[in-house]
OpenMM code with the backbone's topology and positions (N, CA, C; nanometers):
from openmm import Vec3, app, unit

residues = "MET ARG LEU GLY LEU LEU GLU ILE VAL LEU THR VAL ILE VAL LEU LEU SER VAL LEU VAL VAL TRP ARG TRP MET ARG GLN GLY GLY PRO ASP SER GLY ALA GLY ASP GLY GLY PRO VAL SER SER PHE LEU GLN LYS ILE GLY THR ILE GLY ILE LEU LEU VAL VAL GLY GLY LEU GLY LEU ILE LEU VAL GLY TYR ILE VAL LEU ILE GLY LEU ALA LYS MET PHE ILE TRP ALA VAL ALA ILE LEU VAL LEU GLY LEU ALA PHE LEU VAL LEU SER ARG ARG".split()
positions = [
    Vec3(10.0347, 6.1621, 29.2103),
    Vec3(9.9279, 6.1852, 29.3044),
    Vec3(9.9883, 6.1914, 29.4450),
    Vec3(9.9620, 6.2974, 29.5145),
    Vec3(10.0144, 6.3138, 29.6500),
    Vec3(9.9024, 6.2904, 29.7499),
    Vec3(9.9371, 6.2210, 29.8557),
    Vec3(9.8410, 6.1975, 29.9628),
    Vec3(9.8439, 6.3143, 30.0605),
    Vec3(9.7265, 6.3558, 30.1012),
    Vec3(9.7176, 6.4612, 30.1999),
    Vec3(9.7147, 6.4041, 30.3410),
    Vec3(9.7117, 6.4930, 30.4365),
    Vec3(9.7114, 6.4524, 30.5770),
    Vec3(9.5854, 6.3734, 30.6118),
    Vec3(9.4713, 6.4144, 30.5576),
    Vec3(9.3455, 6.3458, 30.5873),
    Vec3(9.3484, 6.2010, 30.5388),
    Vec3(9.3994, 6.1778, 30.4185),
    Vec3(9.4067, 6.0414, 30.3658),
    Vec3(9.4987, 5.9547, 30.4504),
    Vec3(9.6102, 6.0104, 30.4938),
    Vec3(9.7046, 5.9345, 30.5761),
    Vec3(9.6420, 5.8999, 30.7105),
    Vec3(9.5760, 5.9961, 30.7731),
    Vec3(9.5130, 5.9722, 30.9037),
    Vec3(9.4018, 5.8687, 30.8910),
    Vec3(9.3181, 5.8799, 30.7871),
    Vec3(9.2106, 5.7827, 30.7678),
    Vec3(9.2654, 5.6427, 30.7422),
    Vec3(9.3726, 5.6323, 30.6653),
    Vec3(9.4333, 5.5021, 30.6384),
    Vec3(9.4865, 5.4399, 30.7664),
    Vec3(9.5530, 5.5193, 30.8489),
    Vec3(9.6071, 5.4679, 30.9749),
    Vec3(9.4942, 5.4234, 31.0674),
    Vec3(9.3873, 5.5004, 31.0760),
    Vec3(9.2744, 5.4646, 31.1624),
    Vec3(9.2089, 5.3351, 31.1159),
    Vec3(9.1885, 5.3213, 30.9852),
    Vec3(9.1264, 5.1995, 30.9325),
    Vec3(9.2158, 5.0790, 30.9565),
    Vec3(9.3456, 5.0924, 30.9324),
    Vec3(9.4376, 4.9806, 30.9544),
    Vec3(9.4430, 4.9403, 31.1016),
    Vec3(9.4465, 5.0383, 31.1910),
    Vec3(9.4479, 5.0062, 31.3334),
    Vec3(9.3188, 4.9371, 31.3766),
    Vec3(9.2055, 4.9825, 31.3249),
    Vec3(9.0794, 4.9183, 31.3628),
    Vec3(9.0714, 4.7759, 31.3090),
    Vec3(9.1221, 4.7527, 31.1887),
    Vec3(9.1247, 4.6160, 31.1348),
    Vec3(9.2148, 4.5277, 31.2200),
    Vec3(9.3301, 4.5787, 31.2604),
    Vec3(9.4209, 4.4996, 31.3435),
    Vec3(9.3604, 4.4683, 31.4802),
    Vec3(9.2902, 4.5639, 31.5387),
    Vec3(9.2276, 4.5404, 31.6691),
    Vec3(9.1184, 4.4345, 31.6578),
    Vec3(9.0342, 4.4450, 31.5546),
    Vec3(8.9278, 4.3458, 31.5364),
    Vec3(8.9873, 4.2095, 31.5065),
    Vec3(9.0925, 4.2047, 31.4259),
    Vec3(9.1576, 4.0780, 31.3922),
    Vec3(9.2173, 4.0123, 31.5172),
    Vec3(9.2835, 4.0915, 31.6003),
    Vec3(9.3417, 4.0377, 31.7239),
    Vec3(9.2319, 3.9894, 31.8181),
    Vec3(9.1253, 4.0662, 31.8265),
    Vec3(9.0137, 4.0293, 31.9124),
    Vec3(8.9517, 3.8977, 31.8662),
    Vec3(8.9390, 3.8785, 31.7341),
    Vec3(8.8832, 3.7544, 31.6817),
    Vec3(8.9764, 3.6363, 31.7060),
    Vec3(9.1063, 3.6572, 31.6954),
    Vec3(9.2014, 3.5486, 31.7183),
    Vec3(9.1998, 3.5036, 31.8641),
    Vec3(9.1739, 3.5965, 31.9549),
    Vec3(9.1689, 3.5614, 32.0968),
    Vec3(9.0355, 3.4988, 32.1341),
    Vec3(8.9377, 3.5029, 32.0502),
    Vec3(8.8094, 3.4391, 32.0763),
    Vec3(8.7046, 3.5317, 32.1325),
    Vec3(8.7252, 3.6587, 32.1300),
    Vec3(8.6255, 3.7510, 32.1804),
    Vec3(8.6370, 3.7700, 32.3301),
    Vec3(8.5403, 3.8389, 32.3915),
    Vec3(8.5492, 3.8700, 32.5338),
    Vec3(8.5253, 3.7503, 32.6249),
    Vec3(8.4611, 3.6431, 32.5768),
    Vec3(8.4297, 3.5309, 32.6646),
    Vec3(8.5161, 3.4085, 32.6340),
    Vec3(8.6429, 3.4306, 32.6024),
    Vec3(8.7290, 3.3186, 32.5631),
    Vec3(8.7797, 3.2388, 32.6825),
    Vec3(8.7628, 3.2875, 32.8045),
    Vec3(8.8201, 3.2199, 32.9206),
    Vec3(8.7433, 3.0983, 32.9661),
    Vec3(8.6280, 3.1151, 33.0308),
    Vec3(8.5587, 3.0033, 33.0942),
    Vec3(8.4235, 2.9757, 33.0300),
    Vec3(8.4071, 3.0062, 32.9046),
    Vec3(8.2790, 2.9824, 32.8391),
    Vec3(8.2748, 2.8452, 32.7755),
    Vec3(8.1533, 2.8037, 32.7398),
    Vec3(8.1386, 2.6745, 32.6748),
    Vec3(8.1577, 2.6840, 32.5240),
    Vec3(8.1762, 2.8046, 32.4716),
    Vec3(8.1982, 2.8219, 32.3282),
    Vec3(8.0741, 2.7932, 32.2466),
    Vec3(7.9593, 2.8260, 32.3007),
    Vec3(7.8328, 2.7976, 32.2349),
    Vec3(7.8018, 2.8974, 32.1248),
    Vec3(7.6724, 2.9225, 32.1047),
    Vec3(7.6313, 3.0100, 31.9957),
    Vec3(7.6739, 3.1550, 32.0139),
    Vec3(7.6980, 3.1989, 32.1372),
    Vec3(7.7416, 3.3369, 32.1576),
    Vec3(7.8777, 3.3584, 32.0934),
    Vec3(7.9677, 3.2626, 32.1099),
    Vec3(8.1012, 3.2744, 32.0538),
    Vec3(8.0961, 3.2761, 31.9016),
    Vec3(8.0162, 3.1882, 31.8409),
    Vec3(8.0073, 3.1870, 31.6950),
    Vec3(7.9396, 3.3140, 31.6453),
    Vec3(7.8423, 3.3644, 31.7231),
    Vec3(7.7772, 3.4894, 31.6855),
    Vec3(7.8771, 3.6041, 31.6860),
    Vec3(7.9616, 3.6102, 31.7888),
    Vec3(8.0619, 3.7161, 31.7953),
    Vec3(8.1643, 3.7024, 31.6834),
    Vec3(8.1979, 3.5795, 31.6471),
    Vec3(8.2914, 3.5604, 31.5368),
    Vec3(8.2302, 3.6067, 31.4054),
    Vec3(8.1005, 3.5810, 31.3856),
    Vec3(8.0338, 3.6271, 31.2638),
    Vec3(8.0299, 3.7789, 31.2591),
    Vec3(8.0019, 3.8409, 31.3735),
    Vec3(7.9987, 3.9867, 31.3780),
    Vec3(8.1368, 4.0431, 31.3474),
    Vec3(8.2416, 3.9811, 31.4023),
    Vec3(8.3773, 4.0270, 31.3748),
    Vec3(8.4135, 4.0123, 31.2286),
    Vec3(8.3752, 3.9009, 31.1676),
    Vec3(8.4031, 3.8797, 31.0259),
    Vec3(8.3281, 3.9805, 30.9409),
    Vec3(8.2020, 4.0036, 30.9741),
    Vec3(8.1236, 4.1022, 30.9003),
    Vec3(8.1836, 4.2409, 30.9188),
    Vec3(8.2312, 4.2711, 31.0391),
    Vec3(8.2937, 4.4011, 31.0635),
    Vec3(8.4179, 4.4214, 30.9792),
    Vec3(8.5009, 4.3181, 30.9694),
    Vec3(8.6212, 4.3295, 30.8865),
    Vec3(8.5823, 4.3494, 30.7409),
    Vec3(8.4831, 4.2730, 30.6942),
    Vec3(8.4389, 4.2886, 30.5557),
    Vec3(8.3838, 4.4284, 30.5304),
    Vec3(8.3092, 4.4824, 30.6263),
    Vec3(8.2551, 4.6172, 30.6097),
    Vec3(8.3652, 4.7226, 30.6091),
    Vec3(8.4659, 4.7057, 30.6950),
    Vec3(8.5768, 4.8015, 30.6981),
    Vec3(8.6538, 4.7970, 30.5670),
    Vec3(8.6846, 4.6767, 30.5194),
    Vec3(8.7581, 4.6641, 30.3933),
    Vec3(8.6735, 4.7156, 30.2771),
    Vec3(8.5438, 4.6844, 30.2779),
    Vec3(8.4551, 4.7353, 30.1734),
    Vec3(8.4443, 4.8869, 30.1760),
    Vec3(8.4351, 4.9438, 30.2955),
    Vec3(8.4310, 5.0896, 30.3067),
    Vec3(8.5587, 5.1543, 30.2582),
    Vec3(8.6721, 5.0924, 30.2910),
    Vec3(8.8000, 5.1440, 30.2424),
    Vec3(8.8062, 5.1375, 30.0906),
    Vec3(8.7568, 5.0282, 30.0344),
    Vec3(8.7530, 5.0163, 29.8885),
    Vec3(8.6632, 5.1210, 29.8257),
    Vec3(8.5474, 5.1463, 29.8878),
    Vec3(8.4569, 5.2480, 29.8343),
    Vec3(8.5168, 5.3875, 29.8443),
    Vec3(8.5903, 5.4141, 29.9522),
    Vec3(8.6572, 5.5437, 29.9641),
    Vec3(8.7605, 5.5594, 29.8536),
    Vec3(8.8366, 5.4528, 29.8281),
    Vec3(8.9372, 5.4568, 29.7226),
    Vec3(8.8728, 5.4767, 29.5860),
    Vec3(8.7648, 5.4036, 29.5583),
    Vec3(8.6958, 5.4179, 29.4300),
    Vec3(8.6367, 5.5580, 29.4170),
    Vec3(8.5768, 5.6085, 29.5238),
    Vec3(8.5220, 5.7438, 29.5200),
    Vec3(8.6289, 5.8484, 29.4951),
    Vec3(8.7453, 5.8297, 29.5558),
    Vec3(8.8560, 5.9224, 29.5354),
    Vec3(8.9027, 5.9171, 29.3903),
    Vec3(8.9140, 5.7969, 29.3344),
    Vec3(8.9571, 5.7829, 29.1953),
    Vec3(8.8543, 5.8452, 29.1013),
    Vec3(8.7254, 5.8230, 29.1290),
    Vec3(8.6204, 5.8817, 29.0456),
    Vec3(8.6234, 6.0336, 29.0562),
    Vec3(8.6442, 6.0862, 29.1766),
    Vec3(8.6507, 6.2311, 29.1944),
    Vec3(8.7665, 6.2909, 29.1156),
    Vec3(8.8829, 6.2261, 29.1206),
    Vec3(8.9977, 6.2741, 29.0440),
    Vec3(8.9681, 6.2653, 28.8949),
    Vec3(8.9042, 6.1562, 28.8522),
    Vec3(8.8681, 6.1410, 28.7107),
    Vec3(8.7709, 6.2486, 28.6654),
    Vec3(8.6720, 6.2799, 28.7501),
    Vec3(8.5772, 6.3857, 28.7154),
    Vec3(8.6454, 6.5213, 28.7080),
    Vec3(8.7391, 6.5463, 28.7983),
    Vec3(8.8117, 6.6732, 28.7952),
    Vec3(8.8939, 6.6842, 28.6669),
    Vec3(8.9577, 6.5738, 28.6265),
    Vec3(9.0347, 6.5767, 28.5022),
    Vec3(8.9430, 6.5984, 28.3825),
    Vec3(8.8254, 6.5332, 28.3824),
    Vec3(8.7312, 6.5533, 28.2718),
    Vec3(8.6824, 6.6977, 28.2688),
    Vec3(8.6596, 6.7568, 28.3851),
    Vec3(8.6160, 6.8960, 28.3909),
    Vec3(8.7236, 6.9880, 28.3351),
    Vec3(8.8491, 6.9616, 28.3699),
    Vec3(8.9589, 7.0440, 28.3185),
    Vec3(8.9670, 7.0318, 28.1669),
    Vec3(8.9560, 6.9080, 28.1147),
    Vec3(8.9591, 6.8897, 27.9699),
    Vec3(8.8394, 6.9574, 27.9038),
    Vec3(8.7222, 6.9500, 27.9641),
    Vec3(8.6032, 7.0129, 27.9065),
    Vec3(8.6193, 7.1641, 27.9009),
    Vec3(8.6734, 7.2226, 28.0066),
    Vec3(8.6957, 7.3673, 28.0073),
    Vec3(8.8001, 7.4050, 27.9029),
    Vec3(8.9061, 7.3258, 27.8911),
    Vec3(9.0098, 7.3549, 27.7916),
    Vec3(8.9533, 7.3469, 27.6503),
    Vec3(8.8720, 7.2457, 27.6213),
    Vec3(8.8115, 7.2329, 27.4881),
    Vec3(8.7140, 7.3470, 27.4631),
    Vec3(8.6375, 7.3862, 27.5644),
    Vec3(8.5448, 7.4985, 27.5505),
    Vec3(8.6194, 7.6276, 27.5209),
    Vec3(8.7286, 7.6518, 27.5921),
    Vec3(8.8079, 7.7735, 27.5692),
    Vec3(8.8673, 7.7723, 27.4286),
    Vec3(8.9195, 7.6574, 27.3857),
    Vec3(8.9736, 7.6488, 27.2499),
    Vec3(8.8648, 7.6719, 27.1456),
    Vec3(8.7471, 7.6134, 27.1675),
    Vec3(8.6366, 7.6338, 27.0741),
    Vec3(8.5952, 7.7796, 27.0668),
    Vec3(8.5851, 7.8455, 27.1812),
    Vec3(8.5498, 7.9880, 27.1812),
    Vec3(8.6583, 8.0720, 27.1150),
    Vec3(8.7844, 8.0360, 27.1379),
    Vec3(8.8941, 8.1091, 27.0739),
    Vec3(8.8884, 8.0931, 26.9228),
    Vec3(8.8607, 7.9726, 26.8745),
    Vec3(8.8496, 7.9520, 26.7298),
    Vec3(8.7303, 8.0273, 26.6723),
    Vec3(8.6188, 8.0341, 26.7465),
    Vec3(8.5035, 8.1110, 26.6997),
    Vec3(8.5363, 8.2592, 26.6900),
    Vec3(8.6041, 8.3125, 26.7896),
    Vec3(8.6402, 8.4548, 26.7879),
    Vec3(8.7367, 8.4828, 26.6736),
    Vec3(8.8345, 8.3950, 26.6539),
    Vec3(8.9315, 8.4157, 26.5462),
    Vec3(8.8690, 8.3977, 26.4085),
    Vec3(8.7662, 8.3148, 26.3951),
    Vec3(8.7051, 8.2928, 26.2640),
    Vec3(8.6166, 8.4093, 26.2225),
    Vec3(8.5723, 8.4924, 26.3134),
    Vec3(8.4858, 8.6058, 26.2805),
    Vec3(8.5657, 8.7266, 26.2347),
    Vec3(8.6960, 8.7236, 26.2551),
    Vec3(8.7768, 8.8392, 26.2134),
    Vec3(8.8014, 8.8418, 26.0670),
] * unit.nanometer
topology = app.Topology()
chain = topology.addChain("A")
for resn in residues:
    res = topology.addResidue(resn, chain)
    for name in ("N", "CA", "C"):
        topology.addAtom(name, app.Element.getBySymbol(name[0]), res)
């Protein structure tokens, strides 16, 4: 299986976005300097965690969709091959 340019670009974009969100969460978000660390900070941490989960889940769904698409293409090729063989046997049996 060869990766195309689109898959490589999408993988790089997803990885960079995960790294940016991860770094942002480690630094404590935009109000890490002089805040009291109240509910806003925990809210931002929850949003960051949910964002990472959504990005990873989306990447997983893209991978599963790609695998299913390849599987469907292989099944279609096999179905066409079996259909052609069946038609060939029908034509040869009538002679």
